[in-house]
Structure formats: structure tokens, C-alpha cells
N, C-alpha and C positions, 0 to 999 in steps of 0.2 A: 460707736459704743457696742460692746458685745451683748449678746442676748442675755438677760438676767441681771445686768448691772444696775438697772433702775430698782429692781426688787432688792438687790444686796444693799444698795445705798439707803434704802428704807429700813432695812433690818439693822444696819449699822447705826442709823439715826435713832431707832427706838431702843436698841440694846447695845450701847456703846461699850459696855464691859464684856461683851461676849463676841461680837463681830468686829474685825479689824481690817482696815483697808490694806495695810502693809503685810506682805506675805510673811516676814519674819516674826511678826507679832501674832499671827493666828495660832491659836491654841486648840487642842482637840476639844470637840463639843461633847456635852452630855449625851449618852445614848438615848434616843427617842426624842430629841429636841425637835425634830420636824413635826411629830404628832403634837407636841406642846404647842408649837407655833400655829399649827393648822386649827387647833382648838380655840385659839384666841380670837379668831374672826378679825384679822388685821386689815381686811379689805384687799388681800393679795390672793389671786387666783391659785388654787392648789398646784397647778402645773407650773406656774411661775415660781412659786415657793420652792418646790422640788428642784427645779432647774438652778435656782440661785444657790441652794444648799449644796447640790451636787457639784457645782463649779467651785464653791468655797472649799469643800473637803477634798477636792481632787487638786487643789492648787499646790504647787511645790512646797511653799512655805508651811502649809498645814500639814501636809504629809511628812515633811522633815521633822517637824515638832512631835508628830504622833509616832515617830519611828523609835522612840525611846520607852521601853516598858516601864510602867509605873508613873509616867507623865500624867499630871492631874488633867482631868476632863473638867470643863466649866459649864455652868448652866447660864441661863439668859441673865441672871444678876451678876455674873462673873465669879460666883462662888464655886469652890471645888465640888464636883458632883461625880465622883468615881475617878478611875485611873485607867490608863491604857494598858490592855493585857499583853502578854508575850505574843500571842497569836496576831493581835491587832498590830503590834509594832512590826512583826515580821511582814505582814501584808503592806504596811506603809513603806517599809524599806524596799520591797519589791517594786512598789509603784514608783518610788523616787528614782530607783535604778532604771526602770523602763523610761521615765520621763527624760532622764539624762541621756539614755541611749538614743531616744528620738531627737533630743536637742543636737547631739553630736552628729546625727545623720543629716539633719537639717543644715548644719554649719558645713558639713563636708560632702554635700551631694553633688556639687560641681554644676548644678544647673543654673546658678546665678540668680535665681528668683527669690531666694530666702525661704523657700517652702521645702518641706521634706519630699524626697523622691517617693514615689508611690511604693508602698509595701505589698508584696505579693501575699496572698492569703496564707497564714501559718508562718510568716517570717519573724513574728515576735514569739517570745517563750510560750510554748505549748506543751501539753502532756506528751510523753513519748509515743503514745498510741496514734497520735494525729499525724497525718502526712499531708504535704503540700499537693494541691491538684496537679493533674497532668499538664505539661507545658502547652498543649493544645487549647487549654481552658483560658489561656492568657492572650490578650490582644497585643498589637505591635508595641504599645507603650508599657507593657508589663502588668496591666491591670486585669482583673477577672472579667471575663465576658459573662453574659447572662447564663449561658450553659455552665460555665465554671462555678458561678454562684449556686446554681441549682445542685451541681455535683457536690459542692462543699456543704450545702445544707443536708443533702441526703447522707453524706458521710458522717456529719455531726449527729444527725438523727439516729443513724445506726450505731454510733458509738456511745451515745448517752440515752438512747431509748425514747 
């Protein structure tokens, strides 16, 4: 069982018109629903609640449904509570595309273990100003070394202040 599943199962049990097990049924949630749930004192640790909600809204089915501008958002009672904006839909589309790209990389990585090949820092979509670390920052398996991570952190800090 993945971390956060028990919490999600509890949310689905308490709010069956809002939280759905099947990905294609997952609808965009009302903005601020996490704060609303936290205020209810459901006996769920805040960290667990955040993890469950994060996994839910990052699921492919949820993102797919949130990728259409104007799609209704739902509250805990299953009633309409807003709509997905243009920018939110654009973000969801980008997340779906990234998910599909990772899935394709996993399927075609050739290592036979069903896991994605390690990605070098900066190999996913990044702002144009960001650059990959120098090759010497990578170990033999293509992963960042501690020195590489430090260099990447320093570059990010310099870029974003």
C-alpha cells in the first residue's frame, strides 16, 4: 500500500461525492478544500492529510479532468464550487504531458526492471536560463553526486535569489 492510501480511503468513505477511487472519476476539487478538511478535526494528522490530497490532485485522472478550462470544481458535498481557470487548465495539461513522458521513458528505458531510468538534473522541462550541471557532477550511473547537488543548489539560488 502506498503512503497516504489509508488516509485517502478514509476521505473517500467520509466524502463519497467528492473523493473517488477510480482516476477517471476524479473531478477538480474546490480551491481551499485542504484547509476546510483540516478545520474539521477528522482525526487525521495534517501531514497525512496533505500527502493524501497531494497524491490525489497529482493523479493522472485528476489532472486529465482538470485540464479543461471551465470544468466545475466540487466541494465536499459534491456540489459545484467554482471552475477550473485557463491557467489552471494549462498547468494541468503540462503535468499530464510530463506524466506521459515519464511513463514512456519507463516503458522504453531498456533496463528491464519496469522503473524509469535515472534522470539527470534539468532533464525535464526547465526555464531556458537553467543549465545541466557539468558532467563531472554525475557518477557512473548518471546520477548527481553530492558535489553535483550542491552545485545545482547554488545555481538555483543564484538564479532565483
